[in-house]
C-alpha positions as CSV (number, residue, x, y, z in Angstrom):
1,M,48.7,-11.1,-67.1
2,A,52.3,-10.5,-65.9
3,V,52.5,-7.2,-64.0
4,T,55.9,-7.3,-62.9
5,P,58.9,-9.8,-63.3
6,T,57.7,-11.6,-60.2
7,T,53.9,-10.9,-60.1
8,L,51.3,-12.7,-62.1
9,V,47.6,-11.7,-62.1
10,A,44.9,-14.3,-62.9
11,V,41.0,-14.2,-62.4
12,L,39.9,-17.3,-60.5
13,P,36.4,-18.8,-60.5
14,N,34.7,-19.3,-57.1
15,T,35.2,-23.1,-57.4
16,V,38.9,-22.6,-57.4
17,L,38.8,-20.3,-54.5
18,Q,36.9,-22.8,-52.4
19,S,39.7,-25.3,-53.2
20,F,42.3,-22.8,-52.1
21,R,40.5,-22.4,-48.7
22,K,41.0,-26.2,-48.0
23,S,44.5,-26.6,-49.5
24,Q,47.9,-26.4,-48.0
25,L,50.1,-26.2,-51.0
26,M,50.0,-25.0,-54.7
27,V,52.6,-26.0,-57.1
28,A,53.2,-24.0,-60.3
29,E,55.4,-24.9,-63.2
30,I,56.7,-22.1,-65.5
31,N,59.1,-22.8,-68.3
32,G,60.3,-25.9,-66.5
33,Q,60.7,-24.3,-63.3
34,T,58.7,-25.5,-60.3
35,I,57.5,-23.0,-57.6
36,Q,55.7,-24.0,-54.4
37,F,53.3,-21.7,-52.7
38,Q,52.3,-22.4,-49.0
39,L,48.5,-22.0,-48.6
40,T,48.0,-22.9,-45.0
41,R,46.6,-19.6,-44.1
42,A,44.3,-19.2,-47.2
43,D,41.3,-20.1,-45.3
44,Q,41.6,-16.9,-43.3
45,L,43.2,-14.7,-46.0
46,I,40.5,-15.3,-48.7
47,P,37.5,-14.0,-46.6
48,T,39.6,-10.9,-45.7
49,I,40.3,-10.3,-49.4
50,S,36.6,-10.8,-50.3
51,N,35.7,-8.3,-47.7
52,C,38.2,-5.7,-49.0
53,V,37.0,-6.1,-52.6
54,T,33.3,-5.6,-51.4
55,K,34.2,-2.4,-49.5
56,T,36.4,-0.9,-52.1
57,R,33.9,-1.5,-54.9
58,A,31.2,0.2,-52.7
59,A,33.1,3.3,-51.5
60,G,36.4,3.3,-53.1
61,V,40.0,2.6,-51.6
62,A,40.1,5.7,-49.5
63,A,36.9,4.8,-47.6
64,A,37.8,1.1,-47.3
65,G,39.2,1.4,-43.7
66,D,39.9,-1.8,-41.8
67,F,38.8,-4.9,-43.7
68,S,40.7,-7.6,-41.8
69,A,38.1,-8.4,-39.2
70,T,36.0,-10.8,-41.1
71,V,35.5,-13.6,-38.7
72,P,32.6,-13.2,-36.2
73,Q,33.9,-13.4,-32.7
74,Q,32.2,-13.7,-29.4
75,G,31.6,-10.1,-28.2
76,A,31.5,-8.7,-31.7
77,V,28.5,-7.8,-33.7
78,A,28.0,-11.4,-34.4
79,Q,28.4,-13.5,-31.3
80,Q,28.6,-17.2,-30.7
81,I,25.5,-18.5,-29.0
82,P,26.5,-18.7,-25.3
83,D,26.9,-22.0,-24.0
84,D,25.2,-22.6,-20.5
85,A,28.4,-21.7,-18.6
86,S,28.6,-18.1,-17.6
87,A,37.2,-18.2,-13.4
88,N,36.4,-19.1,-10.2
89,K,34.0,-21.9,-9.9
90,L,32.8,-24.8,-12.0
91,V,29.5,-24.6,-13.6
92,S,27.4,-26.8,-15.8
93,K,27.8,-26.2,-19.6
94,S,25.9,-27.7,-22.4
95,G,25.2,-27.5,-26.1
96,T,24.0,-29.7,-28.9
97,G,25.7,-32.2,-31.4
98,F,24.6,-34.6,-34.0
99,V,25.9,-38.1,-34.8
100,I,27.6,-38.2,-38.3
101,S,28.9,-41.8,-38.4
102,S,27.7,-45.1,-37.2
103,G,31.0,-45.4,-35.4
104,G,30.0,-42.8,-32.9
105,H,31.5,-39.5,-34.4
106,I,29.6,-36.5,-33.4
107,V,29.8,-33.0,-34.7
108,T,29.4,-29.8,-32.6
109,N,30.8,-26.3,-32.3
110,N,34.2,-25.9,-30.9
111,H,33.0,-23.2,-28.4
112,V,30.6,-25.9,-26.9
113,I,33.5,-27.9,-25.5
114,D,36.0,-25.1,-25.2
115,G,37.0,-24.8,-21.5
116,C,35.4,-28.1,-20.4
117,V,37.0,-29.5,-17.3
118,G,37.0,-33.4,-16.9
119,D,34.6,-35.6,-19.0
120,I,32.5,-34.3,-21.8
121,R,29.3,-36.2,-21.7
122,L,26.7,-37.2,-24.1
123,T,23.2,-37.3,-22.5
124,G,20.5,-39.6,-23.7
125,E,18.9,-42.7,-22.2
126,S,22.3,-43.0,-20.2
127,E,25.3,-40.8,-20.1
128,V,28.2,-41.6,-22.3
129,A,31.8,-40.0,-22.1
130,L,33.1,-38.4,-25.2
131,R,36.7,-37.9,-26.3
132,V,37.8,-35.0,-28.5
133,V,39.0,-36.2,-32.0
134,S,39.8,-33.0,-33.5
135,T,38.9,-29.2,-33.2
136,D,39.0,-26.4,-35.7
137,E,38.8,-23.1,-33.7
138,F,38.8,-20.8,-36.7
139,N,35.7,-22.5,-38.2
140,D,34.2,-23.2,-34.8
141,L,33.8,-26.9,-35.3
142,A,34.6,-30.0,-33.0
143,L,34.6,-33.6,-33.7
144,L,33.8,-35.9,-30.7
145,K,33.7,-39.7,-30.4
146,A,31.5,-41.9,-28.4
147,A,32.4,-45.4,-27.4
148,K,29.4,-46.9,-28.8
149,S,27.8,-47.3,-32.3
150,F,24.7,-45.6,-33.6
151,N,21.9,-47.0,-35.9
152,D,20.8,-43.5,-36.9
153,V,23.1,-40.9,-38.3
154,A,22.6,-37.5,-39.9
155,R,22.9,-37.2,-43.7
156,I,24.3,-34.1,-45.4
157,R,22.6,-32.5,-48.2
158,A,24.4,-33.3,-51.5
159,T,23.5,-30.1,-53.1
160,A,23.8,-26.4,-52.2
161,I,20.8,-24.8,-50.4
162,R,19.3,-21.6,-51.8
163,S,18.3,-18.3,-50.5
164,G,14.6,-18.5,-49.4
165,D,14.7,-22.2,-48.8
166,T,12.9,-23.4,-45.5
167,V,15.2,-24.7,-42.7
168,I,14.5,-26.3,-39.4
169,A,16.8,-26.0,-36.3
170,I,16.9,-28.6,-33.6
171,G,18.7,-28.3,-30.4
172,Y,18.8,-28.0,-26.6
173,P,18.4,-24.4,-25.7
174,F,18.4,-23.3,-22.1
175,H,18.6,-27.0,-20.9
176,G,17.2,-27.3,-17.4
177,L,15.5,-23.9,-17.6
178,L,13.1,-24.9,-20.4
179,T,12.1,-28.3,-21.4
180,S,14.7,-31.2,-21.0
181,D,13.5,-32.4,-24.5
182,F,14.9,-30.7,-27.6
183,T,13.1,-27.9,-29.3
184,V,12.2,-27.3,-33.0
185,T,12.1,-23.9,-34.7
186,T,11.7,-23.1,-38.4
187,G,12.7,-20.2,-40.7
188,I,14.2,-19.6,-44.0
189,V,17.9,-19.1,-45.5
190,S,17.9,-15.3,-45.5
191,S,21.4,-15.1,-47.2
192,L,24.2,-17.3,-48.4
193,S,26.8,-15.4,-46.4
194,G,27.3,-14.3,-42.9
195,L,28.6,-11.2,-41.2
196,L,30.9,-9.1,-43.4
197,N,30.1,-11.5,-46.4
198,D,31.8,-14.4,-44.7
199,T,31.0,-17.1,-47.2
200,R,31.4,-20.0,-44.6
201,Y,28.1,-19.2,-43.1
202,L,24.4,-19.0,-43.8
203,Q,22.3,-16.3,-42.4
204,I,19.0,-17.8,-41.2
205,S,15.8,-16.7,-39.6
206,A,15.0,-19.7,-37.5
207,A,15.2,-18.8,-33.8
208,V,18.1,-20.1,-31.9
209,Q,19.2,-19.6,-28.2
210,S,21.8,-20.5,-25.7
211,G,22.3,-24.3,-26.0
212,N,21.5,-24.5,-29.7
213,S,25.2,-24.2,-30.5
214,G,26.4,-27.2,-32.5
215,G,22.9,-28.4,-33.5
216,P,22.0,-29.5,-37.0
217,L,20.0,-27.3,-39.4
218,F,17.9,-29.2,-41.7
219,D,16.2,-28.7,-45.1
220,T,12.6,-29.8,-45.7
221,S,13.9,-33.3,-46.8
222,G,15.6,-33.8,-43.4
223,N,19.2,-33.4,-44.7
224,V,21.7,-31.3,-42.8
225,V,22.4,-27.9,-44.5
226,G,24.5,-26.4,-41.7
227,V,25.5,-26.3,-38.0
228,V,24.0,-23.7,-35.8
229,A,26.8,-21.5,-34.6
230,A,26.1,-17.8,-33.7
231,K,23.5,-15.1,-33.6
232,L,23.6,-11.4,-34.1
233,N,24.4,-9.3,-31.1
234,A,21.1,-7.5,-31.1
235,L,21.9,-5.1,-28.2
236,K,25.1,-4.0,-29.7
237,V,23.4,-3.3,-33.0
238,A,20.7,-1.4,-31.3
239,R,23.2,0.7,-29.5
240,A,25.1,1.5,-32.7
241,T,21.9,2.0,-35.0
242,G,18.9,2.7,-32.7
243,D,17.2,-0.3,-34.3
244,L,16.7,-3.7,-32.7
245,P,17.3,-6.4,-35.3
246,E,15.3,-9.6,-35.3
247,N,15.7,-13.2,-36.7
248,I,19.3,-12.8,-37.6
249,N,21.3,-16.0,-36.9
250,F,24.1,-18.0,-38.6
251,A,25.0,-21.5,-39.3
252,I,28.2,-23.0,-40.7
253,K,27.8,-24.3,-44.1
254,T,28.1,-28.0,-44.9
255,G,30.9,-27.3,-47.4
256,V,33.1,-26.2,-44.4
257,V,31.8,-29.2,-42.2
258,R,32.6,-31.7,-45.0
259,D,36.1,-30.4,-45.4
260,F,36.5,-30.7,-41.6
261,L,35.3,-34.3,-41.8
262,D,37.5,-35.1,-44.7
263,N,40.6,-33.8,-43.0
264,S,39.6,-35.9,-39.9
265,A,39.2,-39.1,-42.2
266,V,35.6,-39.6,-40.9
267,P,33.0,-41.2,-43.2
268,Y,29.7,-39.5,-43.6
269,Q,26.5,-39.9,-45.7
270,T,25.1,-37.5,-48.3
271,A,21.6,-37.6,-49.7
272,D,19.6,-35.7,-52.4
273,S,16.8,-33.5,-51.2
274,V,13.9,-34.4,-53.4
275,Q,11.1,-35.4,-51.2
276,E,9.6,-32.8,-48.8
277,R,8.7,-34.1,-45.4
278,K,6.7,-32.6,-42.5
279,T,8.6,-30.8,-39.8
280,A,7.3,-33.2,-37.2
281,D,8.6,-36.2,-39.1
282,I,12.0,-34.6,-39.5
283,A,12.1,-33.9,-35.8
284,T,11.1,-37.6,-34.9
285,K,13.9,-38.9,-37.1
286,A,16.4,-36.5,-35.7
287,R,15.7,-37.7,-32.2
288,G,17.9,-40.8,-32.9
289,Y,21.0,-38.7,-33.6
290,T,20.6,-35.2,-32.2
291,M,22.3,-35.2,-28.8
292,L,22.8,-33.0,-25.7
293,I,26.4,-32.4,-24.9
294,S,27.4,-31.3,-21.4
295,C,30.4,-30.8,-19.3
296,S,31.7,-28.8,-16.3
297,A,33.6,-25.6,-17.1
298,K,35.1,-22.8,-15.2
299,E,32.8,-19.9,-14.7
300,K,33.5,-17.0,-17.1
301,E,34.3,-13.6,-15.7
302,K,31.5,-11.2,-16.1
303,K,32.6,-8.0,-17.9
């Protein structure tokens, strides 16, 4: 519908919106005239618009307030799971990652490697130095590369997961304080969107802690359905509401991960989730490609 001589309104299905979020350019042809639209910031704009629509539908335009802060940031109500670094001195910092290609590509969170000084190390039977291939600060993803090949790699679930489905989180929380082995926790998908309806995230009830960042989230077939990234800042919510929330954590959806890998020209495998497996069997298989990532980083200032 044309609303002004220079403005056109069209209803777009969700599938088209998802294409907008990973696109850089849209070309429209009208009466033989070609018009180009730059979409390089659409991945940030669309969640903001979605949040605006949700608020105005619920309370009207007058009560909408500020709807621009849609991305969970560290220190906000949703906080990135802290790495093991707390800037004056160097401290040890660690998180989790998983192998996504036989050529040695490893996916983790951007905040796991942010601030690293010197080598980033992959710790297994022997330490392996990693190089950074690409990072995405907005979506909190990083792609690393080990100078070795792997026989076992993670497979991404080919179909979307549903609310209520069981999930398994595997990672290295509080490494050095707890076990040196990885830990396994289970829960469900509580919601298909994160804080402020951010559709890049899943809300999950599986317990995650410092060091779980960047670890794989599996379905009951052992396929990856997300990358563990953040948890609700329970103390901040408790101060604001008087109620202490429990089991509210977040994982980056595989759609965002696949876009990131596609943009980095990294091959990955997908698989159908048809056969349910025991959690212990999934953990045993994941041992071959779920890795502890560590580095030295400047100690963060305490506020």
